[in-house]
N, C-alpha and C positions, 0 to 999 in steps of 0.2 A: 401306796403306789401310784407311780405317777400316772400323770395324765395321757391318756394316747393320743397322738397327733393322729388326726383323718383327714384324707383329702375326701370331700364330699362332691359328688358330681353328680349335676342337675343339665338340661339343655331345652335350649328355646325360651329360656327365660332373656328378653330384652330389655330392662331394666328393673332394679331392684325392687319388692311390691313396695306400697304404701302401708305406712305402721300407724293402724288405727286401732288401741287396744281397745276400745270399747266394742269395738264390730260396726258401729252404727253404721258408717260407709261404705268401708272397705272389707271384705273377709280380710282376716289377720294370716296369708299365707307366708309371713315371717317367722311365724312360729316354728317352721320345722329347722330353719334355718339357725334361728338364736339356739335353737336345740345341740345344735352342734358347731356352735362357737366359740368350744374348745381350739379347735381350730381348723380351719376351712382356706385355702386359697383362689382370691374371688376370680382369680384368669382360668384357675379351671372350673370353678362353679357356674361361669359363665357359657364362654365360649375362647377359642382358640386363634387367635387370628393366622391366617393361612401361611406357609413359608412358601419363596419360591417352587420350592421342590416338591411341596405336594398338594397345590395350588387345588388342583385338579379331585384332591380328595371330597367325600362329605364331611362335612361337618363331625358329625359325630362320630367318625372316624378319625378324624384328627385329634377331636376331645381325647378321644382312648389312649391313642397314641403319646399325646402329652402327659397323661394320669401313669403311664408305663415308664417314659422316659425319665419321669421326678420322682417315681416312688422312694428314693431310697430317700425321701423329704419326708415318708407317713410314715405310722406304723400298722394303718389300716386303711381301706380303700371301701367308701358306700356309695353305690352307684342309684339313680333312680331315674334313669333314660332308658326303655327299652335296647335302643340301638348300640346305642354303647357300651352296654351292660355286655353285650353278646359280643362285641369287637371287643375290648378289655379280656374278657371269657378266653376270648382265641387268642389273644398276642402272651397271656399269659401260660393256656397253658404249656407254650415251648419251652417256657423256663422253670429249669431246676427248683430254683429260688423263688419263693411268690411271695407278694402280698397280703396278708387277707383281705379277701373280696366280699365282701356282705350285699349282695343285691334285695333289692325293691322290685316284683315281678310281679304278674297276675294271670296273664294268659300263657300259659305253658303250651297247652293245643293248638295255637295258632302254628302254619309249620314253619312260618320267619320264625320262630322262638323257639319249636319243639324239634328241628333240625340241627340247628349249632347246639342246642341242649344234649342231644348226643350222641354229640361230634365233641363239643368241650366246657362241657359241666363240669365235670370231673374237677377243673381249678377253680371252682366258688367254692369258698369258704360256710357260707350259709346266705338263706334266701328269706326273706321274710315276705308272705305275702298276705293278703286280704278276702280268698276267695279259695271257700273247704273243696269245693267240688273242684276247681284247678289244683288245688296241693294234693288231693287223691292220686287227680291225673299223673300231676309229676310222680307220685310215688309208684303207681301201675305202670303206666305207660313209660315214661324215661327214667326207671327205674332211680330217681336220687330217693339217698335215707331218708325216713322220715325227720330222724335228728338233727336233720340239716335244713329244714322245714319251719319256720316259725310262724305258726298262724297270729294277725291281731286285727281288730277290727275296723273296716273302712271309715271314714270319716264326714265327717261335715261340722262346717264354723258354727255352732250354734248361738255364738252372739248377733252374727251377722244375720243368719237365719230362723229370726227369731219373732214371733207376733207382734210385740213390743215395739220393733221397728218399724215397722211405719203407722198407719191411722186405720182406725178402725172403719171397717168397710161393709157393707153389704154382701153378703155371700150368693150372688144371681148370677154365676155363670159357671163351668168347668174349666181347665184348660189342660195342657198337656205339653212336652218338651222335651229336648234334646234330638240327637241324631244317629248313636250309632246301633245301630240292628230294629231302628223303628219300622212297627209297621201300621203305619197312619191309612192307607186305605180302609182297614177291619174298625179301627177308629170312625172315618167317616160313616161306613156301611152301617155301625152300631147305632151314630145319632140319628139315621135315616129316620125321618117319621118320628122323632122325638121331639118336644117342646125343649130341646135343653140349646143354649148357649155357650160356645167354645171357643177358644183361643189355643193355639197349636204353635209355639215359641221355638220355628227355628226355618231354617232358609234353604236345609236341604237333609237328608238321611247318606248315611254311609252305611251300606252291605258288605257283610264280610262273607266272603262266597271262595272256598278250596283256598284260604289263605291269602286270596285276594282283594283289597276292599276300594268300593266304589264308590264314591258321591256323587249320587245324586240330585238334580237341584229343586226345591220347591216343585216348578212347574212340572217336573213329571207324576206330579200324584194332585196336585192342589185341585185339577178340574173334578177330581171324585169328589169334594167336599160341599158339601149340599149347604141348605140356607143355613147361617146364624152358627157359618165355622169361617171363622178368619183365621188365615196365617201371618207368620212375618216377626222373626227373632227378633229377642228383645235382651236389653242390656239388663246386668244383673242388679241394676235396683230396679229396676222397669218389673223382671220375671217377680225377684221378693213380692212388687204391689199386685202381678198377676196370682199367685199362691194367692196372697191374703184373701182375694177378693172372688177369691173360687171356691165352693163348697168340698169339693173333692179334686186329686189327680189324678187322672188315668196316666198309665204308661205303657201304650202298645210297644209289643218286643215281635220280631220275630224266634223262631228256634235256634237257639243259642246252649255251649257251654258254658261260657261264664257271664258273670255280673252286669251283663249291659245293663247299661239305668241306672243304676244304683247312687247316682252322684243327683237326677232329681229327685231319684226317691226320700231318699235322706234330705237334703233340701225341703221339700213338701213335707215329710213329717216332721221336720225341725220348725215350720211354721205352722205345727199344730194338724196340720190335712193328712187326712186317711188316702191312703193310694190303691188306686185299681189297676192291677198289672196282670200281663202275660204269666202265666205256672210257666217258664224254662225251665231245662234243664239247669242254668249256671244260675237263677236269681232265686235264690235260698237260705240264703245268710242277716237279709234286715227284715221281711214282711213277716208278719206275724200275721194267717189268714182269717179270719174274721174278730179281730180284735187293735188292728194296727191297718190295715187294707184288708181286700180281697182280691184272691186267686182267680183266674179265668184262664181257658186251655187259651192257646194258643192261634189265633187264627178265626178264633169261632165268635160270629160279630150277634149272634143273636145271645150266648152267655153274656157276652160285656154289655149289651144292651140291658138284658134283664139285671145286671149287679148296677151298672149304671141310673136307671129306672128308681129301683129300687132304695138305690144309697139317698139319691138327690130326694126322695118322698119321708124318709126320714132323716129329716137335717136333727134330730134332736142326736139320734145313733152317730149320725158321720161327725157332730161334734165331740161325742166322746170317743168315738175311735181316732180322731184329731189329739183330744187329750193322753190318749192312750201313747201316739205315737211321738207326740212330743216328751214326753217323759222315759219311752224309751230311749230317744237318741241322746239324751241327756244325760243317760245310764249306761250307755252304752257304745254312741258312737260320735264324741264330742269330739274336738279338734285336739284339745288340750289331751284326754286322754290315750287318740290314737301317738301325740308325739312321743308319748309318754311308753307307752309299750314299744312301740321303736328302739326307741331307746335302750330299752330294757332287753328287746330281742338281739339288740346289739350288742350289749355286754354280756348277755348272755352265751353268745356265740362266738364273739372276743374271749373268753374266758375260759371257753370249755364246756360249758354246762347247756346240756342236746336239749332240742326240744321235746316233749312229750310223743304218745303215740297219736293224741291230738293236736298236734300244734301246740301244745300251750309251753310256758315256758314259769319257772320260779322266777 
């Protein structure tokens, strides 16, 4: 069978990622692109210069237009950009002859995704997703056939986020990180009255309410932090050092039906650190309660305080949970495994092999 010609669509990449096969200095973000090196076009992969007639259009829509205009050059299109995916989906909806379109999406319940999917979703050939809760939402609420929804596990670069990548450090603190749907006021309240030192690695939070995202700078919540708490964004290598120095990592979340916090959770686990995380509806696919981390109720400062103090006072338990977390990442969430599973899902979709009821595929 001849190789398929693929148009692989990303958005927001300003330059090619550094190539560091060891993962010591940079995450291996190029692996996903290498997976599709059979055929892709850099002018589509990166961005499309605006023509005079459409200069006012947003870049993601121009990207979708360019892919559609050049569809005769490819056998199939793979999109990993929410807006470009939805725009291409709408453009193809009105065509009788369409190129197969496999999309990588994960937040179907968000209104900006839900509404277009209801209107134009039938034009998509298949979807690769990594949230079991959101996959079920797409089936139950959007009417998407389960056999079009391929479920893979989320990824982390297990070579970059690795304990051996940093010098051994005394675990004399804890930390938190990230911005999406974070509940730092509850964390600050939970820390009050303890002797725990904590750094929160962010300069803002993003809150999604009724489909509209709001960006709140750190100044809006930093005044709630007590003694021993510092706040400030960290570069990747600095964040890696922060994880290494922390006995465990806390991911306080606001209620959500998607997997907010998954990147920080997997980075922490890959670094051999257990995670204390808010038990939201959407965060169910990664943390094993009592094995690799601890769940606490959303917004419950008292329960969070008890969990933090208990785990801090049991360093051997924290270390054992961290080792289990690292092993779990290596087995289920490696970057290499993710790339292979996406490739297999794409081949299954384009070969006409449907996903099983649970999203698995042969």
